[in-house]
N, C-alpha and C positions, 0 to 999 in steps of 0.2 A: 504493499500500499504506500502510495506516494505521501509526502508530507501535505498537511492540510493547507500550507501556505502556497505550495506549488499548485494545488488543485484551484485554489481561490484566485490565484494569478492567471490561470488559464481561463477561468469563467470571466474575469474582468476584461481580459483581451477579447473573448467572444462577444461580449456586450459592446465593446468599443468598435469592433469590426462591424457589427450590425448597425450601430448608430451612424458611423460615418461612411458606410458604403455608397450611398447615393451621391454624397458630396465628392468622394474620392473619384467615383466613376465619371462625374461631371467635369471635375478639374483635369482629369487625364484626357478627356475627349477634347477639352479646350487647349490643352497643352500648357496649362499654367502651373509650371513646375516650382515656382516661387511659393505660390499658396500651398501647393501640395507638401512641400517641405515644412510648412508651419503647423501642419496637422500633427497630432500625437503619433509617435512611432508605433505605439501598440494598436493603432486603428489599422494597420496594414494587414492584410489576410495572410501574408507569407509568414508571419510571426506566430501563427497558430500551429499547434502540435497536436497530432491525433493521440488522444489518451483514452484508456478504458473508462467507460461511464461509471463503473462501480468501484474500481480501485485506483484509478488514476495513473496506472502503468503506462509508460510511453512506448515500450518495445513489445513486439509480438502482437500488435494491434490488427484485429480483423475488421476491415472497413465494412463489410456487408452487415455485420452484427454490432459494431461499436464496442466490442469488448476485446480484452487481451486473450491470448490463446489459452492461458491458465484458467480464467474464469469461464471462458467458452466451454472447455473440456468439462469442468465441474457441472455447470449448468446443463450441458448436453447429456451427461451420464445420469443426472437426476431427472431428466425429462422435462426440463423447464423451458426448452426451446423447441417449438412445434416443428415437425418435419425432419429433425435431425435424429439419426440412429448411428450407433456404432457400426463400422463396416465389419462384415465377416464374409469369408468365402471358402 
């Protein structure tokens, strides 16, 4: 589990990206790079990191489910993810 401060920082960045998305798109389209530089750095979408929704783990992230591989495996074995079964042949 990630530290609470890391998870909180990620949520803050997500809110800032959503808040400034329209303004950033407009400024980029106009080519106003000086005004774009004056916006907060955390409002840029490239500063976001994919993290597990439950634990905040940054590595082993499965984009389709929004979970890390560890949490995905536990939930799949418990039957908490519909349509996922353990492979056997």
